[in-house]
Each structure stands twice: as structure tokens, then as C-alpha cells.
GUNU-159782 format. One record per residue (C-alpha): residue number from 0; x, y, z; residue in one letter. Coordinates in nm, 2 decimals, decimal comma. Layout:
SITE   pos     east    north       up   code
SITE   NUM        X        Y        Z      A
...
% end
This chain:
SITE   pos     east    north       up   code
SITE     0     8,58     8,98     7,64      M
SITE     1     8,82     8,78     7,86      D
SITE     2     8,92     8,91     8,20      S
SITE     3     9,29     8,94     8,11      K
SITE     4     9,22     9,17     7,82      K
SITE     5     8,98     9,38     8,02      L
SITE     6     9,23     9,40     8,30      G
SITE     7     9,50     9,52     8,06      E
SITE     8     9,27     9,79     7,93      R
SITE     9     9,17     9,90     8,28      L
SITE    10     9,54     9,93     8,37      R
SITE    11     9,62    10,13     8,06      M
SITE    12     9,33    10,37     8,13      I
SITE    13     9,44    10,42     8,49      R
SITE    14     9,80    10,49     8,38      K
SITE    15     9,69    10,72     8,11      H
SITE    16     9,49    10,92     8,36      L
SITE    17     9,80    10,95     8,57      G
SITE    18     9,67    10,78     8,89      I
SITE    19     9,81    10,49     9,08      N
SITE    20     9,62    10,19     9,21      Q
SITE    21     9,60    10,33     9,57      Q
SITE    22     9,44    10,66     9,44      E
SITE    23     9,20    10,47     9,23      L
SITE    24     9,11    10,24     9,52      A
SITE    25     9,04    10,54     9,74      K
SITE    26     8,83    10,71     9,47      A
SITE    27     8,62    10,40     9,41      T
SITE    28     8,60    10,27     9,77      N
SITE    29     8,78     9,95     9,66      L
SITE    30     9,10     9,81     9,80      T
SITE    31     9,43     9,84     9,62      Q
SITE    32     9,46     9,45     9,61      P
SITE    33     9,11     9,44     9,44      T
SITE    34     9,23     9,69     9,18      I
SITE    35     9,54     9,49     9,12      S
SITE    36     9,34     9,16     9,08      R
SITE    37     9,11     9,33     8,83      L
SITE    38     9,40     9,47     8,63      E
SITE    39     9,57     9,13     8,63      N
SITE    40     9,25     8,96     8,51      G
SITE    41     9,24     8,74     8,82      E
SITE    42     8,90     8,84     8,94      E
SITE    43     8,62     9,05     8,79      V
SITE    44     8,35     9,11     9,05      Y
SITE    45     8,05     9,29     8,91      A
SITE    46     8,04     9,53     9,20      S
SITE    47     8,41     9,62     9,17      A
SITE    48     8,38     9,66     8,79      L
SITE    49     8,07     9,88     8,83      L
SITE    50     8,27    10,10     9,08      A
SITE    51     8,55    10,14     8,83      L
SITE    52     8,30    10,22     8,54      L
SITE    53     8,13    10,47     8,76      S
SITE    54     8,46    10,64     8,83      F
SITE    55     8,56    10,64     8,46      Y
SITE    56     8,22    10,73     8,31      H
SITE    57     8,31    11,10     8,26      D
SITE    58     8,68    11,04     8,19      K
SITE    59     8,68    10,79     7,90      I
SITE    60     8,44    10,66     7,63      S
SITE    61     8,31    10,35     7,81      L
SITE    62     8,17    10,20     7,50      D
SITE    63     8,53    10,17     7,37      Q
SITE    64     8,63     9,97     7,67      L
SITE    65     8,44     9,66     7,55      F
SITE    66     8,51     9,67     7,18      I
SITE    67     8,69     9,35     7,09      M
SITE    68     8,92     9,47     6,81      D
SITE    69     9,07     9,81     6,88      L
SITE    70     9,23     9,98     6,59      N
SITE    71     9,45    10,28     6,63      E
SITE    72     9,15    10,52     6,62      T
SITE    73     8,95    10,33     6,87      N
SITE    74     9,26    10,28     7,09      H
SITE    75     9,30    10,66     7,09      M
SITE    76     8,94    10,72     7,19      L
SITE    77     8,97    10,46     7,47      L
SITE    78     9,23    10,66     7,65      Y
SITE    79     9,10    11,01     7,58      C
SITE    80     8,84    11,16     7,81      S
SITE    81     8,54    11,31     7,64      R
SITE    82     8,67    11,66     7,75      R
SITE    83     9,00    11,58     7,57      D
SITE    84     8,82    11,49     7,26      I
SITE    85     8,60    11,80     7,27      V
SITE    86     8,91    12,02     7,33      N
SITE    87     9,09    11,86     7,04      R
SITE    88     8,79    11,92     6,81      L
SITE    89     8,76    12,28     6,93      E
SITE    90     9,13    12,33     6,86      H
SITE    91     9,10    12,19     6,51      Q
SITE    92     8,80    12,42     6,45      I
SITE    93     9,00    12,72     6,57      D
SITE    94     9,28    12,63     6,33      I
SITE    95     9,04    12,59     6,04      I
SITE    96     8,87    12,92     6,12      T
SITE    97     9,21    13,09     6,14      H
SITE    98     9,31    12,95     5,80      D
SITE    99     8,98    13,05     5,65      L
SITE   100     9,02    13,41     5,78      N
SITE   101     9,37    13,43     5,64      K
SITE   102     9,24    13,30     5,30      S
SITE   103     8,96    13,56     5,30      Q
SITE   104     9,22    13,83     5,37      E
SITE   105     9,43    13,71     5,08      K
SITE   106     9,13    13,71     4,85      I
SITE   107     9,04    14,06     4,95      K
SITE   108     9,39    14,18     4,89      S
SITE   109     9,40    14,02     4,54      L
SITE   110     9,06    14,18     4,46      K
SITE   111     9,21    14,52     4,55      N
SITE   112     9,49    14,46     4,29      L
SITE   113     9,24    14,44     4,01      F
% end
């Protein structure tokens, strides 16, 4: 992956998480200019990249960061934290459970008619 594309993804992740470069720099013990250079694809130092990956490891799916061709599904996963994904799945399960319960109630009421 080229450094420009990686930088674009890093910037989009940071913005999605709602933090600015200064906040990210403080959280990773990097400088704001280093964050800016990484996001602009100007420099990719292994130590700086590792600091960012360490910060992001529980916030995003890191394997998605390096996939060359992101489709919409992968793009979505890239910017969702694991907790967000779990919350969405739990919400979908709750909706399905609710719908199933309503269906069971309807079936019981229909059985009572006969």
C-alpha cells in the first residue's frame, strides 16, 4: 500500500473517531506535525505507525486498514470500532427477537380462534 493511501485512511479514521491531530498526538506521544506528515503520506516511520496502530487497536478493525480494495462493506468496517459492530449486531438481534415474540403472540391468538 502506498503511503498516500495509508495516510488518507489514517486521516479518515481519526476524523471518524472525532479527534483532532493534537489530541491524537498527545494520546500516542507523537507530535502534531508527525501526525500531519503521516496523514499526508509524506513520511511513514515504523515507530510512528506502530504508535498509531497501538492507539487504534481497540477502536477499529486493523486488518481492514491494509486491504487494498475497500468495498462499501469493508469501508464501513474500517471506520467502526469493534464495540460499534458488536452494538449494531446486538441491536439487530434485539429487533429479530422482538419480531419473533410478536409473531408467536399472533400465532397463539390465531390458535385460540380455532
